[in-house]
ZAMARGU-4260 file (C-alpha; in steps of 0.2 Angstrom, whole numbers, plus 5000, padded with zeros to 4 digits):
<rodrens>
0) 5851/5009/4927 | 5845/5019/4942 | 5829/5028/4946 | 5826/5045/4955 | 5821/5041/4972
5) 5824/5048/4990 | 5829/5036/5004 | 5817/5045/5015 | 5802/5042/5004 | 5788/5032/5010
10) 5777/5021/4999 | 5762/5010/5001 | 5765/4991/4998 | 5752/4980/4991 | 5738/4989/4998
15) 5720/4982/4998 | 5709/4988/4984 | 5695/4980/4974 | 5700/4973/4958 | 5692/4967/4942
20) 5696/4952/4932 | 5688/4940/4920 | 5688/4921/4922 | 5680/4906/4914 | 5673/4893/4925
25) 5676/4874/4922 | 5668/4861/4934 | 5681/4848/4940 | 5676/4832/4948 | 5683/4828/4965
30) 5690/4846/4967 | 5705/4842/4956 | 5712/4855/4944 | 5711/4853/4925 | 5728/4855/4917
35) 5731/4866/4902 | 5729/4858/4885 | 5744/4864/4878 | 5761/4855/4880 | 5770/4857/4896
40) 5789/4860/4897 | 5800/4857/4912 | 5818/4861/4910 | 5820/4854/4893 | 5807/4840/4894
45) 5791/4841/4884 | 5775/4833/4890 | 5760/4831/4878 | 5743/4833/4884 | 5733/4818/4886
50) 5717/4814/4876 | 5707/4816/4893 | 5715/4833/4896 | 5711/4839/4878 | 5693/4832/4879
55) 5689/4839/4897 | 5671/4842/4900 | 5668/4861/4898 | 5651/4864/4906 | 5652/4883/4906
60) 5664/4894/4896 | 5654/4910/4898 | 5666/4924/4902 | 5661/4932/4919 | 5666/4946/4930
65) 5669/4945/4948 | 5674/4958/4961 | 5685/4954/4976 | 5696/4963/4989 | 5714/4964/4984
70) 5731/4963/4990 | 5724/4948/4987 | 5732/4941/4972 | 5718/4929/4970 | 5700/4924/4976
75) 5694/4913/4990 | 5676/4913/4986 | 5675/4899/4973 | 5681/4881/4979 | 5672/4870/4968
80) 5677/4876/4951 | 5694/4878/4942 | 5699/4895/4935 | 5705/4894/4918 | 5713/4909/4910
85) 5723/4910/4894 | 5739/4902/4897 | 5755/4913/4898 | 5764/4914/4881 | 5773/4898/4877
90) 5791/4898/4870 | 5799/4887/4857 | 5809/4873/4865 | 5828/4873/4862 | 5835/4856/4857
95) 5833/4844/4871 | 5847/4835/4879 | 5843/4819/4888 | 5826/4819/4895 | 5832/4809/4909
100) 5844/4822/4914 | 5830/4835/4916 | 5821/4823/4927 | 5836/4821/4938 | 5838/4839/4939
105) 5820/4841/4945 | 5822/4827/4957 | 5838/4835/4964 | 5828/4852/4967 | 5813/4843/4975
110) 5824/4832/4986 | 5834/4847/4993 | 5819/4857/4996 | 5811/4842/5005 | 5826/4840/5015
115) 5826/4859/5021 | 5807/4858/5024 | 5807/4857/5042 | 5820/4871/5045 | 5811/4882/5033
120) 5795/4880/5042 | 5804/4885/5058 | 5811/4900/5050 | 5794/4905/5044 | 5786/4903/5061
125) 5799/4913/5070 | 5797/4927/5058 | 5778/4927/5059 | 5780/4927/5078 | 5791/4942/5078
130) 5783/4954/5066 | 5793/4970/5062 | 5789/4985/5052 | 5798/4993/5037 | 5816/4996/5040
135) 5815/4988/5057 | 5817/4969/5052 | 5831/4967/5064 | 5826/4949/5070 | 5823/4943/5053
140) 5839/4951/5046 | 5850/4941/5058 | 5839/4925/5057 | 5840/4924/5038 | 5858/4930/5037
145) 5864/4917/5049 | 5854/4903/5040 | 5861/4907/5023 | 5879/4908/5030 | 5877/4891/5038
150) 5873/4884/5021 | 5889/4890/5012 | 5883/4907/5006 | 5894/4923/5007 | 5883/4935/5017
155) 5884/4954/5017 | 5874/4961/5031 | 5867/4979/5032 | 5869/4979/5013 | 5872/4995/5004
160) 5869/5006/5019 | 5851/4999/5023 | 5851/4992/5041 | 5840/4977/5038 | 5845/4973/5020
165) 5856/4959/5017 | 5864/4949/5002 | 5868/4931/5001 | 5879/4925/4986 | 5886/4909/4980
170) 5896/4906/4964 | 5900/4889/4956 | 5913/4887/4943 | 5920/4901/4932 | 5909/4913/4922
175) 5890/4908/4919 | 5875/4919/4922 | 5868/4926/4938 | 5850/4923/4945 | 5843/4935/4958
180) 5830/4930/4971 | 5821/4941/4984 | 5815/4938/5001 | 5804/4950/5009 | 5803/4951/5028
185) 5792/4966/5034 | 5775/4966/5043 | 5760/4978/5044 | 5756/4989/5059 | 5744/4981/5071
190) 5740/4965/5061 | 5758/4958/5059 | 5761/4946/5044 | 5745/4949/5036 | 5753/4949/5019
195) 5762/4933/5022 | 5780/4940/5020 | 5786/4926/5031 | 5782/4914/5017 | 5790/4925/5004
200) 5806/4925/5015 | 5807/4906/5016 | 5803/4904/4998 | 5818/4915/4993 | 5829/4905/5004
205) 5823/4888/4997 | 5825/4893/4979 | 5843/4899/4982 | 5848/4884/4991 | 5840/4872/4978
210) 5849/4880/4964 | 5865/4880/4974 | 5863/4861/4975 | 5860/4858/4957 | 5874/4869/4951
215) 5886/4858/4962 | 5878/4842/4958 | 5879/4844/4939 | 5894/4856/4939 | 5885/4870/4930
220) 5894/4887/4932 | 5883/4901/4939 | 5879/4913/4953 | 5865/4914/4964 | 5861/4930/4973
225) 5848/4931/4987 | 5843/4948/4993 | 5834/4952/5009 | 5824/4966/5004 | 5816/4977/5018
230) 5801/4989/5018 | 5790/4983/5004 | 5775/4988/5015 | 5778/5007/5014 | 5796/5011/5011
235) 5801/5005/4994 | 5816/4995/5000 | 5819/4987/4982 | 5818/5004/4974 | 5832/5010/4986
240) 5842/4994/4983 | 5839/4996/4964 | 5846/5014/4965 | 5862/5008/4974 | 5866/4994/4962
245) 5860/4979/4971 | 5852/4971/4955 | 5867/4976/4944 | 5874/4960/4936 | 5858/4950/4938
250) 5852/4941/4922 | 5834/4938/4929 | 5826/4940/4946 | 5812/4929/4954 | 5801/4930/4969
255) 5783/4925/4974 | 5768/4931/4985 | 5754/4922/4994 | 5736/4926/4991 | 5719/4918/4993
260) 5712/4908/4979 | 5708/4890/4974 | 5718/4876/4983 | 5735/4873/4975 | 5733/4886/4962
265) 5745/4900/4956 | 5743/4916/4947 | 5754/4926/4935 | 5747/4943/4939 | 5750/4961/4934
270) 5750/4975/4946 | 5745/4994/4947 | 5758/5007/4946 | 5756/5018/4961 | 5761/5036/4966
275) 5760/5042/4984 | 5757/5060/4987 | 5758/5071/5002 | 5747/5087/5000 | 5751/5100/5013
280) 5740/5116/5015 | 5747/5132/5024 | 5734/5145/5029 | 5733/5158/5043 | 5727/5156/5060
285) 5713/5168/5068 | 5700/5168/5081 | 5686/5158/5074 | 5673/5167/5084 | 5680/5185/5085
290) 5688/5188/5068 | 5687/5173/5056 | 5689/5184/5041 | 5707/5187/5046 | 5711/5169/5044
295) 5714/5157/5029 | 5707/5140/5033 | 5719/5125/5028 | 5706/5113/5034 | 5694/5120/5022
300) 5707/5118/5008 | 5709/5100/5013 | 5691/5096/5013 | 5688/5105/4996 | 5702/5095/4989
305) 5695/5078/4995 | 5678/5083/4987 | 5686/5088/4971 | 5695/5071/4970 | 5678/5062/4974
310) 5670/5071/4959 | 5685/5067/4948 | 5682/5048/4952 | 5667/5049/4941 | 5678/5053/4926
315) 5692/5041/4928 | 5694/5024/4921 | 5687/5008/4930 | 5705/5002/4933 | 5712/5018/4940
320) 5711/5021/4958 | 5713/5037/4970 | 5712/5035/4989 | 5717/5047/5002 | 5715/5052/5020
325) 5717/5068/5030 | 5729/5067/5044 | 5723/5070/5062 | 5725/5086/5072 | 5725/5091/5090
330) 5720/5109/5086 | 5707/5119/5096 | 5690/5120/5087 | 5689/5139/5090 | 5705/5143/5080
335) 5705/5144/5061 | 5717/5130/5056 | 5732/5136/5048 | 5739/5119/5043 | 5732/5103/5036
340) 5740/5088/5028 | 5734/5074/5017 | 5741/5057/5011 | 5735/5050/4994 | 5738/5035/4983
345) 5735/5036/4965 | 5735/5020/4955 | 5734/5015/4936 | 5739/5000/4926 | 5754/5008/4918
350) 5768/5020/4922 | 5763/5032/4909 | 5744/5031/4914 | 5749/5034/4931 | 5758/5050/4927
355) 5743/5057/4918 | 5731/5053/4932 | 5743/5060/4945 | 5743/5077/4936 | 5724/5077/4936
360) 5724/5074/4955 | 5737/5087/4959 | 5725/5099/4950 | 5712/5096/4962 | 5724/5101/4976
365) 5729/5117/4967 | 5711/5122/4964 | 5707/5120/4983 | 5722/5130/4988 | 5717/5144/4976
370) 5699/5144/4982 | 5704/5146/5001 | 5719/5157/4999 | 5731/5144/5006 | 5748/5139/5001
375) 5750/5122/4994 | 5765/5110/4995 | 5765/5094/4985 | 5777/5080/4988 | 5777/5066/4976
380) 5786/5051/4983 | 5795/5038/4972 | 5782/5028/4962 | 5779/5010/4962 | 5779/5004/4944
385) 5768/4991/4936 | 5774/4973/4937 | 5780/4967/4920 | 5780/4948/4921 | 5792/4940/4908
390) 5782/4929/4897 | 5795/4916/4895 | 5799/4915/4913 | 5780/4914/4916 | 5778/4900/4904
395) 5792/4890/4912 | 5785/4892/4929 | 5768/4888/4923 | 5773/4871/4916 | 5785/4867/4931
400) 5771/4870/4944 | 5758/4861/4933 | 5767/4844/4939 | 5762/4848/4957 | 5745/4857/4954
405) 5734/4861/4939 | 5729/4879/4939 | 5739/4894/4933 | 5729/4909/4929 | 5731/4927/4924
410) 5721/4943/4928 | 5725/4961/4932 | 5728/4965/4950 | 5724/4980/4961 | 5740/4977/4971
415) 5756/4987/4969 | 5774/4982/4973 | 5791/4989/4973 | 5796/4974/4963 | 5787/4982/4948
420) 5802/4995/4947 | 5814/4980/4946 | 5804/4972/4932 | 5807/4988/4921 | 5826/4985/4923
425) 5828/4966/4920 | 5818/4950/4916 | 5808/4947/4931 | 5794/4934/4938 | 5783/4937/4953
430) 5769/4924/4953 | 5756/4922/4967 | 5751/4906/4975 | 5735/4902/4985 | 5734/4898/5003
435) 5719/4892/5012 | 5710/4907/5020 | 5694/4911/5029 | 5679/4919/5020 | 5684/4937/5016
440) 5701/4934/5024 | 5711/4941/5010 | 5728/4950/5011 | 5730/4964/5024 | 5717/4956/5036
445) 5720/4948/5053 | 5713/4932/5046 | 5726/4931/5033 | 5739/4933/5046 | 5732/4918/5054
450) 5732/4909/5038 | 5750/4913/5034 | 5757/4902/5048 | 5747/4887/5044 | 5754/4870/5038
455) 5744/4871/5022 | 5751/4888/5018 | 5768/4881/5020 | 5765/4867/5009 | 5758/4878/4995
460) 5774/4889/4997 | 5786/4874/4995 | 5777/4869/4979 | 5779/4886/4972 | 5797/4886/4979
465) 5801/4870/4969 | 5794/4877/4953 | 5803/4894/4955 | 5820/4884/4957 | 5817/4874/4941
470) 5814/4890/4932 | 5829/4899/4940 | 5841/4885/4936 | 5835/4885/4918 | 5841/4903/4917
475) 5858/4898/4922 | 5860/4881/4912 | 5851/4884/4896 | 5858/4898/4885 | 5844/4896/4872
480) 5831/4898/4885 | 5840/4913/4892 | 5841/4922/4875 | 5822/4919/4874 | 5820/4927/4891
485) 5830/4942/4886 | 5822/4944/4869 | 5805/4944/4878 | 5810/4957/4890 | 5817/4969/4877
490) 5801/4967/4866 | 5791/4971/4881 | 5800/4988/4884
</rodrens>
């Protein structure tokens, strides 16, 4: 399946917005996190909740609403409480083989990632110290390609015509399924790795190498494909790769994202669909003092469009977003401006809602052009779709990571990602994990860039990497589980 998109299109990645989510507060002694009361499943192993877990003291189950900044897949304001959302949907366990085998598999995964820990940490720090903007990730491209090649993967550099995309592939045995993984690499202008893509990069590497290890150890047929995906922050790199067939043949795809939040917590979050729009107004120049009536003021059109959108905001839903800027100009003040350009981002919870809201915003531009006798050109870039988390993969990840930390939450997010488009094509999972941050130091801030290089952030990343590797391996090794994953994907569509 391919999507209509132009390689020259530019998108906004997980830009900061304010988000709304409901949560329930549960006090936890000694800052530990209370585990979910339902059964936990790791690989094919079932763990029953203990009496103490079922009878945990709930001191406040009042539903509350908080607002916080977002790209920001979590909140850093509350450190003395655990966040308890409704757990992701659970799946029916397939017939269990030997529980000891499952434990051995998890041990193999954890041992491999622990062995790689220091080298992954070095990769993260090197990428963090060399921030590169979208489609310019030359240093990270070489660094990660060389690393994967040194660990026995077949690497294709400059993959599918994108200078900084790469593919690392490993196959064990004959036949079997294919698990896909993403490593993001790009940074933000001025503030570097303020979205923590250095951590996303090494998590993908760790997941791929851990799954390779268990395929070899237990002689399970399967293929691991790790994609180095450029330009999440503005260029829609995954959408371009999707169009060109990079995800073809994958049975599921995984990645993760750092965020603020309670210590050692993870989140299975949705995201907003997003449409970027360029609106250009073409007028007619004239002398502003001598003959202004001879002109058609393109700047007036832009300001009228901005005001119209501001009025429109009163009549849109609380979870819809419209934000824009007027591009700068060096024109003289005594000349009627004959050109003005605006860049807008329109967001809504689903692809269909995004389409309807985009039409309403476009009408504001059209009205402004009509009122000022200007010509309008609207360019709609390829949209980012909402993120469709696969419920079965989410449940498996939730249970796997609960062995390391006790909190997995769900809430709607104001962020947007090009991985959303991938999630419309194949079963996908994109959890967020919390790293320690300064107050108000969420994603896309200089403070978050500082947080993304700390040892504590690396530790949280490795915990998530182990859980993702357990989840990905199960896709390859467990046919019944994979059928459930596929059925959940088809039902969501």
